CHARMM internal coordinates of N, CA and C (Angstrom, degrees):
IC EDIT
DIST 1 N 1 CA 1.4516
DIST 1 CA 1 C 1.5181
ANGL 1 N 1 CA 1 C 108.27
DIST 1 C 2 N 1.3171
ANGL 1 CA 1 C 2 N 116.20
DIHE 1 N 1 CA 1 C 2 N 126.44
DIST 2 N 2 CA 1.4582
ANGL 1 C 2 N 2 CA 120.88
DIHE 1 CA 1 C 2 N 2 CA -178.24
DIST 2 CA 2 C 1.5284
ANGL 2 N 2 CA 2 C 108.41
DIHE 1 C 2 N 2 CA 2 C -111.10
DIST 2 C 3 N 1.3217
ANGL 2 CA 2 C 3 N 115.06
DIHE 2 N 2 CA 2 C 3 N 129.04
DIST 3 N 3 CA 1.4527
ANGL 2 C 3 N 3 CA 120.77
DIHE 2 CA 2 C 3 N 3 CA 176.66
DIST 3 CA 3 C 1.5200
ANGL 3 N 3 CA 3 C 109.11
DIHE 2 C 3 N 3 CA 3 C -99.04
DIST 3 C 4 N 1.3059
ANGL 3 CA 3 C 4 N 115.07
DIHE 3 N 3 CA 3 C 4 N 135.89
DIST 4 N 4 CA 1.4645
ANGL 3 C 4 N 4 CA 118.82
DIHE 3 CA 3 C 4 N 4 CA -178.05
DIST 4 CA 4 C 1.5266
ANGL 4 N 4 CA 4 C 108.64
DIHE 3 C 4 N 4 CA 4 C -131.43
DIST 4 C 5 N 1.3155
ANGL 4 CA 4 C 5 N 115.11
DIHE 4 N 4 CA 4 C 5 N 126.09
DIST 5 N 5 CA 1.4630
ANGL 4 C 5 N 5 CA 121.05
DIHE 4 CA 4 C 5 N 5 CA 177.16
DIST 5 CA 5 C 1.5114
ANGL 5 N 5 CA 5 C 107.16
DIHE 4 C 5 N 5 CA 5 C -127.21
DIST 5 C 6 N 1.3261
ANGL 5 CA 5 C 6 N 116.66
DIHE 5 N 5 CA 5 C 6 N 118.98
DIST 6 N 6 CA 1.4631
ANGL 5 C 6 N 6 CA 120.97
DIHE 5 CA 5 C 6 N 6 CA -179.13
DIST 6 CA 6 C 1.5266
ANGL 6 N 6 CA 6 C 109.21
DIHE 5 C 6 N 6 CA 6 C -101.77
DIST 6 C 7 N 1.3185
ANGL 6 CA 6 C 7 N 114.82
DIHE 6 N 6 CA 6 C 7 N 145.11
DIST 7 N 7 CA 1.4506
ANGL 6 C 7 N 7 CA 120.79
DIHE 6 CA 6 C 7 N 7 CA -179.50
DIST 7 CA 7 C 1.5237
ANGL 7 N 7 CA 7 C 110.46
DIHE 6 C 7 N 7 CA 7 C -71.08
DIST 7 C 8 N 1.3186
ANGL 7 CA 7 C 8 N 115.23
DIHE 7 N 7 CA 7 C 8 N 130.99
DIST 8 N 8 CA 1.4586
ANGL 7 C 8 N 8 CA 120.77
DIHE 7 CA 7 C 8 N 8 CA 177.92
DIST 8 CA 8 C 1.5194
ANGL 8 N 8 CA 8 C 108.95
DIHE 7 C 8 N 8 CA 8 C -84.67
DIST 8 C 9 N 1.3092
ANGL 8 CA 8 C 9 N 115.67
DIHE 8 N 8 CA 8 C 9 N 166.79
DIST 9 N 9 CA 1.4665
ANGL 8 C 9 N 9 CA 118.75
DIHE 8 CA 8 C 9 N 9 CA 178.27
DIST 9 CA 9 C 1.5241
ANGL 9 N 9 CA 9 C 109.62
DIHE 8 C 9 N 9 CA 9 C -65.80
DIST 9 C 10 N 1.3194
ANGL 9 CA 9 C 10 N 115.51
DIHE 9 N 9 CA 9 C 10 N 138.39
DIST 10 N 10 CA 1.4614
ANGL 9 C 10 N 10 CA 123.29
DIHE 9 CA 9 C 10 N 10 CA 178.19
DIST 10 CA 10 C 1.5233
ANGL 10 N 10 CA 10 C 112.79
DIHE 9 C 10 N 10 CA 10 C 57.01
DIST 10 C 11 N 1.3047
ANGL 10 CA 10 C 11 N 116.40
DIHE 10 N 10 CA 10 C 11 N 32.79
DIST 11 N 11 CA 1.4682
ANGL 10 C 11 N 11 CA 120.57
DIHE 10 CA 10 C 11 N 11 CA 177.38
DIST 11 CA 11 C 1.5199
ANGL 11 N 11 CA 11 C 108.70
DIHE 10 C 11 N 11 CA 11 C -102.14
DIST 11 C 12 N 1.3262
ANGL 11 CA 11 C 12 N 115.88
DIHE 11 N 11 CA 11 C 12 N 133.44
DIST 12 N 12 CA 1.4644
ANGL 11 C 12 N 12 CA 119.50
DIHE 11 CA 11 C 12 N 12 CA -179.56
DIST 12 CA 12 C 1.5317
ANGL 12 N 12 CA 12 C 109.65
DIHE 11 C 12 N 12 CA 12 C -75.83
DIST 12 C 13 N 1.3270
ANGL 12 CA 12 C 13 N 114.11
DIHE 12 N 12 CA 12 C 13 N 161.72
DIST 13 N 13 CA 1.4597
ANGL 12 C 13 N 13 CA 119.54
DIHE 12 CA 12 C 13 N 13 CA 179.35
DIST 13 CA 13 C 1.5290
ANGL 13 N 13 CA 13 C 110.40
DIHE 12 C 13 N 13 CA 13 C -64.95
DIST 13 C 14 N 1.3100
ANGL 13 CA 13 C 14 N 115.85
DIHE 13 N 13 CA 13 C 14 N -35.18
DIST 14 N 14 CA 1.4581
ANGL 13 C 14 N 14 CA 120.33
DIHE 13 CA 13 C 14 N 14 CA -179.59
DIST 14 CA 14 C 1.5200
ANGL 14 N 14 CA 14 C 111.58
DIHE 13 C 14 N 14 CA 14 C -63.67
DIST 14 C 15 N 1.3315
ANGL 14 CA 14 C 15 N 116.52
DIHE 14 N 14 CA 14 C 15 N -44.53
DIST 15 N 15 CA 1.4702
ANGL 14 C 15 N 15 CA 119.01
DIHE 14 CA 14 C 15 N 15 CA -179.53
DIST 15 CA 15 C 1.5381
ANGL 15 N 15 CA 15 C 110.60
DIHE 14 C 15 N 15 CA 15 C -69.98
DIST 15 C 16 N 1.3286
ANGL 15 CA 15 C 16 N 116.60
DIHE 15 N 15 CA 15 C 16 N -31.17
DIST 16 N 16 CA 1.4585
ANGL 15 C 16 N 16 CA 120.34
DIHE 15 CA 15 C 16 N 16 CA 176.88
DIST 16 CA 16 C 1.5337
ANGL 16 N 16 CA 16 C 110.24
DIHE 15 C 16 N 16 CA 16 C -65.08
DIST 16 C 17 N 1.3238
ANGL 16 CA 16 C 17 N 116.48
DIHE 16 N 16 CA 16 C 17 N -44.24
DIST 17 N 17 CA 1.4456
ANGL 16 C 17 N 17 CA 120.40
DIHE 16 CA 16 C 17 N 17 CA 178.09
DIST 17 CA 17 C 1.5245
ANGL 17 N 17 CA 17 C 110.19
DIHE 16 C 17 N 17 CA 17 C -64.51
DIST 17 C 18 N 1.3320
ANGL 17 CA 17 C 18 N 117.19
DIHE 17 N 17 CA 17 C 18 N -38.97
DIST 18 N 18 CA 1.4553
ANGL 17 C 18 N 18 CA 121.55
DIHE 17 CA 17 C 18 N 18 CA 178.46
DIST 18 CA 18 C 1.5317
ANGL 18 N 18 CA 18 C 110.25
DIHE 17 C 18 N 18 CA 18 C -62.29
DIST 18 C 19 N 1.3205
ANGL 18 CA 18 C 19 N 117.12
DIHE 18 N 18 CA 18 C 19 N -44.54
DIST 19 N 19 CA 1.4703
ANGL 18 C 19 N 19 CA 120.13
DIHE 18 CA 18 C 19 N 19 CA 178.00
DIST 19 CA 19 C 1.5180
ANGL 19 N 19 CA 19 C 111.90
DIHE 18 C 19 N 19 CA 19 C -63.31
DIST 19 C 20 N 1.3384
ANGL 19 CA 19 C 20 N 115.63
DIHE 19 N 19 CA 19 C 20 N -39.61
DIST 20 N 20 CA 1.4629
ANGL 19 C 20 N 20 CA 120.24
DIHE 19 CA 19 C 20 N 20 CA 179.68
DIST 20 CA 20 C 1.5185
ANGL 20 N 20 CA 20 C 110.85
DIHE 19 C 20 N 20 CA 20 C -63.68
DIST 20 C 21 N 1.3259
ANGL 20 CA 20 C 21 N 117.60
DIHE 20 N 20 CA 20 C 21 N -48.14
DIST 21 N 21 CA 1.4597
ANGL 20 C 21 N 21 CA 119.74
DIHE 20 CA 20 C 21 N 21 CA -179.10
DIST 21 CA 21 C 1.5256
ANGL 21 N 21 CA 21 C 110.95
DIHE 20 C 21 N 21 CA 21 C -64.27
DIST 21 C 22 N 1.3211
ANGL 21 CA 21 C 22 N 116.45
DIHE 21 N 21 CA 21 C 22 N -33.16
DIST 22 N 22 CA 1.4738
ANGL 21 C 22 N 22 CA 120.12
DIHE 21 CA 21 C 22 N 22 CA 177.95
DIST 22 CA 22 C 1.5241
ANGL 22 N 22 CA 22 C 110.53
DIHE 21 C 22 N 22 CA 22 C -65.74
DIST 22 C 23 N 1.3237
ANGL 22 CA 22 C 23 N 117.36
DIHE 22 N 22 CA 22 C 23 N -43.91
DIST 23 N 23 CA 1.4623
ANGL 22 C 23 N 23 CA 119.90
DIHE 22 CA 22 C 23 N 23 CA -179.91
DIST 23 CA 23 C 1.5309
ANGL 23 N 23 CA 23 C 111.22
DIHE 22 C 23 N 23 CA 23 C -66.84
DIST 23 C 24 N 1.3325
ANGL 23 CA 23 C 24 N 115.66
DIHE 23 N 23 CA 23 C 24 N -36.75
DIST 24 N 24 CA 1.4799
ANGL 23 C 24 N 24 CA 119.07
DIHE 23 CA 23 C 24 N 24 CA 178.62
DIST 24 CA 24 C 1.5170
ANGL 24 N 24 CA 24 C 109.77
DIHE 23 C 24 N 24 CA 24 C -64.81
DIST 24 C 25 N 1.3388
ANGL 24 CA 24 C 25 N 117.05
DIHE 24 N 24 CA 24 C 25 N -43.28
DIST 25 N 25 CA 1.4580
ANGL 24 C 25 N 25 CA 121.42
DIHE 24 CA 24 C 25 N 25 CA 178.92
DIST 25 CA 25 C 1.5308
ANGL 25 N 25 CA 25 C 111.09
DIHE 24 C 25 N 25 CA 25 C -61.94
DIST 25 C 26 N 1.3108
ANGL 25 CA 25 C 26 N 116.01
DIHE 25 N 25 CA 25 C 26 N -44.69
DIST 26 N 26 CA 1.4711
ANGL 25 C 26 N 26 CA 120.08
DIHE 25 CA 25 C 26 N 26 CA -177.45
DIST 26 CA 26 C 1.5163
ANGL 26 N 26 CA 26 C 112.03
DIHE 25 C 26 N 26 CA 26 C -69.02
DIST 26 C 27 N 1.3267
ANGL 26 CA 26 C 27 N 117.38
DIHE 26 N 26 CA 26 C 27 N -30.62
DIST 27 N 27 CA 1.4623
ANGL 26 C 27 N 27 CA 119.66
DIHE 26 CA 26 C 27 N 27 CA -178.44
DIST 27 CA 27 C 1.5132
ANGL 27 N 27 CA 27 C 112.60
DIHE 26 C 27 N 27 CA 27 C -73.18
DIST 27 C 28 N 1.3376
ANGL 27 CA 27 C 28 N 117.50
DIHE 27 N 27 CA 27 C 28 N -26.91
DIST 28 N 28 CA 1.4567
ANGL 27 C 28 N 28 CA 120.37
DIHE 27 CA 27 C 28 N 28 CA 179.38
DIST 28 CA 28 C 1.5262
ANGL 28 N 28 CA 28 C 113.52
DIHE 27 C 28 N 28 CA 28 C 83.84
DIST 28 C 29 N 1.3227
ANGL 28 CA 28 C 29 N 117.46
DIHE 28 N 28 CA 28 C 29 N 13.54
DIST 29 N 29 CA 1.4697
ANGL 28 C 29 N 29 CA 120.55
DIHE 28 CA 28 C 29 N 29 CA -179.06
DIST 29 CA 29 C 1.5286
ANGL 29 N 29 CA 29 C 111.60
DIHE 28 C 29 N 29 CA 29 C -65.99
DIST 29 C 30 N 1.3121
ANGL 29 CA 29 C 30 N 117.16
DIHE 29 N 29 CA 29 C 30 N -39.22
DIST 30 N 30 CA 1.4590
ANGL 29 C 30 N 30 CA 120.00
DIHE 29 CA 29 C 30 N 30 CA -178.88
DIST 30 CA 30 C 1.5246
ANGL 30 N 30 CA 30 C 111.07
DIHE 29 C 30 N 30 CA 30 C -65.55
DIST 30 C 31 N 1.3236
ANGL 30 CA 30 C 31 N 117.24
DIHE 30 N 30 CA 30 C 31 N -39.18
DIST 31 N 31 CA 1.4617
ANGL 30 C 31 N 31 CA 120.20
DIHE 30 CA 30 C 31 N 31 CA 179.19
DIST 31 CA 31 C 1.5260
ANGL 31 N 31 CA 31 C 110.54
DIHE 30 C 31 N 31 CA 31 C -63.26
DIST 31 C 32 N 1.3195
ANGL 31 CA 31 C 32 N 115.86
DIHE 31 N 31 CA 31 C 32 N -42.95
DIST 32 N 32 CA 1.4641
ANGL 31 C 32 N 32 CA 119.57
DIHE 31 CA 31 C 32 N 32 CA 179.01
DIST 32 CA 32 C 1.5066
ANGL 32 N 32 CA 32 C 111.41
DIHE 31 C 32 N 32 CA 32 C -63.66
DIST 32 C 33 N 1.3288
ANGL 32 CA 32 C 33 N 117.07
DIHE 32 N 32 CA 32 C 33 N -42.24
DIST 33 N 33 CA 1.4719
ANGL 32 C 33 N 33 CA 120.84
DIHE 32 CA 32 C 33 N 33 CA -179.39
DIST 33 CA 33 C 1.5188
ANGL 33 N 33 CA 33 C 110.21
DIHE 32 C 33 N 33 CA 33 C -64.39
DIST 33 C 34 N 1.3363
ANGL 33 CA 33 C 34 N 117.74
DIHE 33 N 33 CA 33 C 34 N -41.59
DIST 34 N 34 CA 1.4384
ANGL 33 C 34 N 34 CA 120.30
DIHE 33 CA 33 C 34 N 34 CA -179.81
DIST 34 CA 34 C 1.5286
ANGL 34 N 34 CA 34 C 111.61
DIHE 33 C 34 N 34 CA 34 C -67.43
DIST 34 C 35 N 1.3345
ANGL 34 CA 34 C 35 N 116.92
DIHE 34 N 34 CA 34 C 35 N -37.48
DIST 35 N 35 CA 1.4525
ANGL 34 C 35 N 35 CA 120.31
DIHE 34 CA 34 C 35 N 35 CA 177.21
DIST 35 CA 35 C 1.5299
ANGL 35 N 35 CA 35 C 110.91
DIHE 34 C 35 N 35 CA 35 C -62.37
DIST 35 C 36 N 1.3204
ANGL 35 CA 35 C 36 N 115.88
DIHE 35 N 35 CA 35 C 36 N -40.60
DIST 36 N 36 CA 1.4625
ANGL 35 C 36 N 36 CA 119.58
DIHE 35 CA 35 C 36 N 36 CA 179.37
DIST 36 CA 36 C 1.5239
ANGL 36 N 36 CA 36 C 111.20
DIHE 35 C 36 N 36 CA 36 C -70.66
DIST 36 C 37 N 1.3241
ANGL 36 CA 36 C 37 N 116.79
DIHE 36 N 36 CA 36 C 37 N -35.19
DIST 37 N 37 CA 1.4627
ANGL 36 C 37 N 37 CA 120.78
DIHE 36 CA 36 C 37 N 37 CA -177.06
DIST 37 CA 37 C 1.5273
ANGL 37 N 37 CA 37 C 110.42
DIHE 36 C 37 N 37 CA 37 C -69.08
DIST 37 C 38 N 1.3229
ANGL 37 CA 37 C 38 N 116.98
DIHE 37 N 37 CA 37 C 38 N -42.11
DIST 38 N 38 CA 1.4623
ANGL 37 C 38 N 38 CA 120.36
DIHE 37 CA 37 C 38 N 38 CA -173.70
DIST 38 CA 38 C 1.5289
ANGL 38 N 38 CA 38 C 112.54
DIHE 37 C 38 N 38 CA 38 C -108.32
DIST 38 C 39 N 1.3071
ANGL 38 CA 38 C 39 N 117.64
DIHE 38 N 38 CA 38 C 39 N 29.98
DIST 39 N 39 CA 1.4640
ANGL 38 C 39 N 39 CA 119.59
DIHE 38 CA 38 C 39 N 39 CA -178.05
DIST 39 CA 39 C 1.5148
ANGL 39 N 39 CA 39 C 110.19
DIHE 38 C 39 N 39 CA 39 C -68.13
DIST 39 C 40 N 1.3186
ANGL 39 CA 39 C 40 N 115.02
DIHE 39 N 39 CA 39 C 40 N 150.87
DIST 40 N 40 CA 1.4557
ANGL 39 C 40 N 40 CA 120.07
DIHE 39 CA 39 C 40 N 40 CA 179.26
DIST 40 CA 40 C 1.5144
ANGL 40 N 40 CA 40 C 109.33
DIHE 39 C 40 N 40 CA 40 C -97.37
DIST 40 C 41 N 1.2971
ANGL 40 CA 40 C 41 N 115.33
DIHE 40 N 40 CA 40 C 41 N 136.22
DIST 41 N 41 CA 1.4561
ANGL 40 C 41 N 41 CA 119.79
DIHE 40 CA 40 C 41 N 41 CA 176.00
DIST 41 CA 41 C 1.5092
ANGL 41 N 41 CA 41 C 109.20
DIHE 40 C 41 N 41 CA 41 C -76.47
DIST 41 C 42 N 1.3155
ANGL 41 CA 41 C 42 N 115.94
DIHE 41 N 41 CA 41 C 42 N 146.53
DIST 42 N 42 CA 1.4620
ANGL 41 C 42 N 42 CA 119.91
DIHE 41 CA 41 C 42 N 42 CA 178.27
DIST 42 CA 42 C 1.5250
ANGL 42 N 42 CA 42 C 108.64
DIHE 41 C 42 N 42 CA 42 C -78.72
DIST 42 C 43 N 1.3276
ANGL 42 CA 42 C 43 N 115.57
DIHE 42 N 42 CA 42 C 43 N 144.28
DIST 43 N 43 CA 1.4562
ANGL 42 C 43 N 43 CA 120.58
DIHE 42 CA 42 C 43 N 43 CA -179.51
DIST 43 CA 43 C 1.5193
ANGL 43 N 43 CA 43 C 109.70
DIHE 42 C 43 N 43 CA 43 C -77.42
DIST 43 C 44 N 1.3024
ANGL 43 CA 43 C 44 N 114.42
DIHE 43 N 43 CA 43 C 44 N 147.25
DIST 44 N 44 CA 1.4693
ANGL 43 C 44 N 44 CA 119.45
DIHE 43 CA 43 C 44 N 44 CA 176.40
DIST 44 CA 44 C 1.5322
ANGL 44 N 44 CA 44 C 108.06
DIHE 43 C 44 N 44 CA 44 C -74.78
DIST 44 C 45 N 1.3094
ANGL 44 CA 44 C 45 N 115.57
DIHE 44 N 44 CA 44 C 45 N 164.19
DIST 45 N 45 CA 1.4693
ANGL 44 C 45 N 45 CA 121.45
DIHE 44 CA 44 C 45 N 45 CA -178.96
DIST 45 CA 45 C 1.5142
ANGL 45 N 45 CA 45 C 110.46
DIHE 44 C 45 N 45 CA 45 C -62.20
DIST 45 C 46 N 1.3223
ANGL 45 CA 45 C 46 N 117.45
DIHE 45 N 45 CA 45 C 46 N -39.28
DIST 46 N 46 CA 1.4671
ANGL 45 C 46 N 46 CA 120.78
DIHE 45 CA 45 C 46 N 46 CA -178.98
DIST 46 CA 46 C 1.5338
ANGL 46 N 46 CA 46 C 111.33
DIHE 45 C 46 N 46 CA 46 C -66.49
DIST 46 C 47 N 1.3178
ANGL 46 CA 46 C 47 N 116.83
DIHE 46 N 46 CA 46 C 47 N -41.55
DIST 47 N 47 CA 1.4593
ANGL 46 C 47 N 47 CA 118.65
DIHE 46 CA 46 C 47 N 47 CA -179.57
DIST 47 CA 47 C 1.5220
ANGL 47 N 47 CA 47 C 110.86
DIHE 46 C 47 N 47 CA 47 C -70.35
DIST 47 C 48 N 1.3399
ANGL 47 CA 47 C 48 N 117.74
DIHE 47 N 47 CA 47 C 48 N -32.66
DIST 48 N 48 CA 1.4742
ANGL 47 C 48 N 48 CA 119.70
DIHE 47 CA 47 C 48 N 48 CA 175.16
DIST 48 CA 48 C 1.5207
ANGL 48 N 48 CA 48 C 110.35
DIHE 47 C 48 N 48 CA 48 C -63.91
DIST 48 C 49 N 1.3382
ANGL 48 CA 48 C 49 N 115.32
DIHE 48 N 48 CA 48 C 49 N -43.25
DIST 49 N 49 CA 1.4618
ANGL 48 C 49 N 49 CA 120.44
DIHE 48 CA 48 C 49 N 49 CA -179.41
DIST 49 CA 49 C 1.5355
ANGL 49 N 49 CA 49 C 110.09
DIHE 48 C 49 N 49 CA 49 C -63.69
DIST 49 C 50 N 1.3267
ANGL 49 CA 49 C 50 N 117.03
DIHE 49 N 49 CA 49 C 50 N -44.30
DIST 50 N 50 CA 1.4622
ANGL 49 C 50 N 50 CA 120.60
DIHE 49 CA 49 C 50 N 50 CA 179.35
DIST 50 CA 50 C 1.5236
ANGL 50 N 50 CA 50 C 111.42
DIHE 49 C 50 N 50 CA 50 C -63.19
DIST 50 C 51 N 1.3137
ANGL 50 CA 50 C 51 N 117.25
DIHE 50 N 50 CA 50 C 51 N -39.69
DIST 51 N 51 CA 1.4621
ANGL 50 C 51 N 51 CA 120.23
DIHE 50 CA 50 C 51 N 51 CA 178.54
DIST 51 CA 51 C 1.5237
ANGL 51 N 51 CA 51 C 110.67
DIHE 50 C 51 N 51 CA 51 C -64.52
DIST 51 C 52 N 1.3108
ANGL 51 CA 51 C 52 N 117.19
DIHE 51 N 51 CA 51 C 52 N -42.16
DIST 52 N 52 CA 1.4594
ANGL 51 C 52 N 52 CA 120.98
DIHE 51 CA 51 C 52 N 52 CA 179.27
DIST 52 CA 52 C 1.5287
ANGL 52 N 52 CA 52 C 110.54
DIHE 51 C 52 N 52 CA 52 C -63.60
DIST 52 C 53 N 1.3265
ANGL 52 CA 52 C 53 N 117.19
DIHE 52 N 52 CA 52 C 53 N -43.19
DIST 53 N 53 CA 1.4705
ANGL 52 C 53 N 53 CA 120.73
DIHE 52 CA 52 C 53 N 53 CA 178.09
DIST 53 CA 53 C 1.5273
ANGL 53 N 53 CA 53 C 110.88
DIHE 52 C 53 N 53 CA 53 C -63.40
DIST 53 C 54 N 1.3252
ANGL 53 CA 53 C 54 N 117.34
DIHE 53 N 53 CA 53 C 54 N -40.91
DIST 54 N 54 CA 1.4461
ANGL 53 C 54 N 54 CA 120.98
DIHE 53 CA 53 C 54 N 54 CA 178.68
DIST 54 CA 54 C 1.5248
ANGL 54 N 54 CA 54 C 110.95
DIHE 53 C 54 N 54 CA 54 C -63.45
DIST 54 C 55 N 1.3428
ANGL 54 CA 54 C 55 N 117.39
DIHE 54 N 54 CA 54 C 55 N -41.31
DIST 55 N 55 CA 1.4704
ANGL 54 C 55 N 55 CA 120.84
DIHE 54 CA 54 C 55 N 55 CA 177.65
DIST 55 CA 55 C 1.5180
ANGL 55 N 55 CA 55 C 111.28
DIHE 54 C 55 N 55 CA 55 C -61.71
DIST 55 C 56 N 1.3380
ANGL 55 CA 55 C 56 N 117.33
DIHE 55 N 55 CA 55 C 56 N -43.25
DIST 56 N 56 CA 1.4644
ANGL 55 C 56 N 56 CA 121.58
DIHE 55 CA 55 C 56 N 56 CA 179.73
DIST 56 CA 56 C 1.5234
ANGL 56 N 56 CA 56 C 110.15
DIHE 55 C 56 N 56 CA 56 C -63.71
DIST 56 C 57 N 1.3148
ANGL 56 CA 56 C 57 N 116.95
DIHE 56 N 56 CA 56 C 57 N -44.05
DIST 57 N 57 CA 1.4657
ANGL 56 C 57 N 57 CA 120.62
DIHE 56 CA 56 C 57 N 57 CA -179.66
DIST 57 CA 57 C 1.5300
ANGL 57 N 57 CA 57 C 110.69
DIHE 56 C 57 N 57 CA 57 C -63.96
DIST 57 C 58 N 1.3325
ANGL 57 CA 57 C 58 N 116.88
DIHE 57 N 57 CA 57 C 58 N -43.93
DIST 58 N 58 CA 1.4651
ANGL 57 C 58 N 58 CA 120.82
DIHE 57 CA 57 C 58 N 58 CA 179.42
DIST 58 CA 58 C 1.5256
ANGL 58 N 58 CA 58 C 111.84
DIHE 57 C 58 N 58 CA 58 C -63.31
DIST 58 C 59 N 1.3306
ANGL 58 CA 58 C 59 N 115.79
DIHE 58 N 58 CA 58 C 59 N -40.14
DIST 59 N 59 CA 1.4655
ANGL 58 C 59 N 59 CA 119.97
DIHE 58 CA 58 C 59 N 59 CA 179.90
DIST 59 CA 59 C 1.5346
ANGL 59 N 59 CA 59 C 110.25
DIHE 58 C 59 N 59 CA 59 C -64.68
DIST 59 C 60 N 1.3288
ANGL 59 CA 59 C 60 N 117.04
DIHE 59 N 59 CA 59 C 60 N -42.60
DIST 60 N 60 CA 1.4629
ANGL 59 C 60 N 60 CA 121.40
DIHE 59 CA 59 C 60 N 60 CA 179.09
DIST 60 CA 60 C 1.5248
ANGL 60 N 60 CA 60 C 110.64
DIHE 59 C 60 N 60 CA 60 C -65.85
DIST 60 C 61 N 1.3238
ANGL 60 CA 60 C 61 N 116.34
DIHE 60 N 60 CA 60 C 61 N -41.35
DIST 61 N 61 CA 1.4677
ANGL 60 C 61 N 61 CA 120.97
DIHE 60 CA 60 C 61 N 61 CA 178.82
DIST 61 CA 61 C 1.5225
ANGL 61 N 61 CA 61 C 110.36
DIHE 60 C 61 N 61 CA 61 C -62.81
DIST 61 C 62 N 1.3008
ANGL 61 CA 61 C 62 N 118.36
DIHE 61 N 61 CA 61 C 62 N -43.92
DIST 62 N 62 CA 1.4627
ANGL 61 C 62 N 62 CA 122.63
DIHE 61 CA 61 C 62 N 62 CA 179.52
DIST 62 CA 62 C 1.5297
ANGL 62 N 62 CA 62 C 110.46
DIHE 61 C 62 N 62 CA 62 C -65.00
DIST 62 C 63 N 1.3197
ANGL 62 CA 62 C 63 N 116.47
DIHE 62 N 62 CA 62 C 63 N -40.74
DIST 63 N 63 CA 1.4622
ANGL 62 C 63 N 63 CA 120.32
DIHE 62 CA 62 C 63 N 63 CA 178.52
DIST 63 CA 63 C 1.5305
ANGL 63 N 63 CA 63 C 111.19
DIHE 62 C 63 N 63 CA 63 C -60.34
DIST 63 C 64 N 1.3324
ANGL 63 CA 63 C 64 N 115.59
DIHE 63 N 63 CA 63 C 64 N -44.80
DIST 64 N 64 CA 1.4669
ANGL 63 C 64 N 64 CA 120.44
DIHE 63 CA 63 C 64 N 64 CA 178.74
DIST 64 CA 64 C 1.5160
ANGL 64 N 64 CA 64 C 111.56
DIHE 63 C 64 N 64 CA 64 C -64.48
DIST 64 C 65 N 1.3202
ANGL 64 CA 64 C 65 N 117.48
DIHE 64 N 64 CA 64 C 65 N -41.43
DIST 65 N 65 CA 1.4587
ANGL 64 C 65 N 65 CA 120.71
DIHE 64 CA 64 C 65 N 65 CA 179.06
DIST 65 CA 65 C 1.5212
ANGL 65 N 65 CA 65 C 110.98
DIHE 64 C 65 N 65 CA 65 C -63.55
DIST 65 C 66 N 1.3359
ANGL 65 CA 65 C 66 N 117.32
DIHE 65 N 65 CA 65 C 66 N -42.12
DIST 66 N 66 CA 1.4589
ANGL 65 C 66 N 66 CA 120.59
DIHE 65 CA 65 C 66 N 66 CA 178.27
DIST 66 CA 66 C 1.5378
ANGL 66 N 66 CA 66 C 110.17
DIHE 65 C 66 N 66 CA 66 C -64.64
DIST 66 C 67 N 1.3036
ANGL 66 CA 66 C 67 N 116.11
DIHE 66 N 66 CA 66 C 67 N -39.98
DIST 67 N 67 CA 1.4645
ANGL 66 C 67 N 67 CA 120.08
DIHE 66 CA 66 C 67 N 67 CA -178.71
DIST 67 CA 67 C 1.5274
ANGL 67 N 67 CA 67 C 110.77
DIHE 66 C 67 N 67 CA 67 C -65.12
DIST 67 C 68 N 1.3422
ANGL 67 CA 67 C 68 N 116.51
DIHE 67 N 67 CA 67 C 68 N -40.68
DIST 68 N 68 CA 1.4493
ANGL 67 C 68 N 68 CA 120.60
DIHE 67 CA 67 C 68 N 68 CA -176.92
DIST 68 CA 68 C 1.5285
ANGL 68 N 68 CA 68 C 112.03
DIHE 67 C 68 N 68 CA 68 C -75.20
DIST 68 C 69 N 1.2994
ANGL 68 CA 68 C 69 N 117.77
DIHE 68 N 68 CA 68 C 69 N -27.10
DIST 69 N 69 CA 1.4731
ANGL 68 C 69 N 69 CA 120.13
DIHE 68 CA 68 C 69 N 69 CA -175.91
DIST 69 CA 69 C 1.5254
ANGL 69 N 69 CA 69 C 113.22
DIHE 68 C 69 N 69 CA 69 C -84.05
DIST 69 C 70 N 1.3141
ANGL 69 CA 69 C 70 N 119.11
DIHE 69 N 69 CA 69 C 70 N -19.63
DIST 70 N 70 CA 1.4614
ANGL 69 C 70 N 70 CA 122.14
DIHE 69 CA 69 C 70 N 70 CA -178.10
DIST 70 CA 70 C 1.5177
ANGL 70 N 70 CA 70 C 111.20
DIHE 69 C 70 N 70 CA 70 C -78.74
DIST 70 C 71 N 1.3520
ANGL 70 CA 70 C 71 N 117.52
DIHE 70 N 70 CA 70 C 71 N 126.80
DIST 71 N 71 CA 1.4633
ANGL 70 C 71 N 71 CA 118.50
DIHE 70 CA 70 C 71 N 71 CA 175.53
DIST 71 CA 71 C 1.5239
ANGL 71 N 71 CA 71 C 110.34
DIHE 70 C 71 N 71 CA 71 C -77.17
DIST 71 C 72 N 1.3105
ANGL 71 CA 71 C 72 N 116.23
DIHE 71 N 71 CA 71 C 72 N 149.94
DIST 72 N 72 CA 1.4650
ANGL 71 C 72 N 72 CA 120.52
DIHE 71 CA 71 C 72 N 72 CA -178.33
DIST 72 CA 72 C 1.4979
ANGL 72 N 72 CA 72 C 110.81
DIHE 71 C 72 N 72 CA 72 C -100.00
END
COOR INIT
IC SEED 1 N 1 CA 1 C
IC BUILD
């Protein structure tokens, strides 16, 4: 998508730049470009499985630590 802003008669450079930035903002091109630039890669099945196992192990470890630290 190409945005085109032409200078009107007796229009200052500042107002031309203002109109251009306004059209860019309204078009949503910057948002799309930023989404593409900072997109997150999807995790592989193996890494998802490893993360889940790590969470379970950490939860169990924390539970045991809490149980051992509490006086009866």
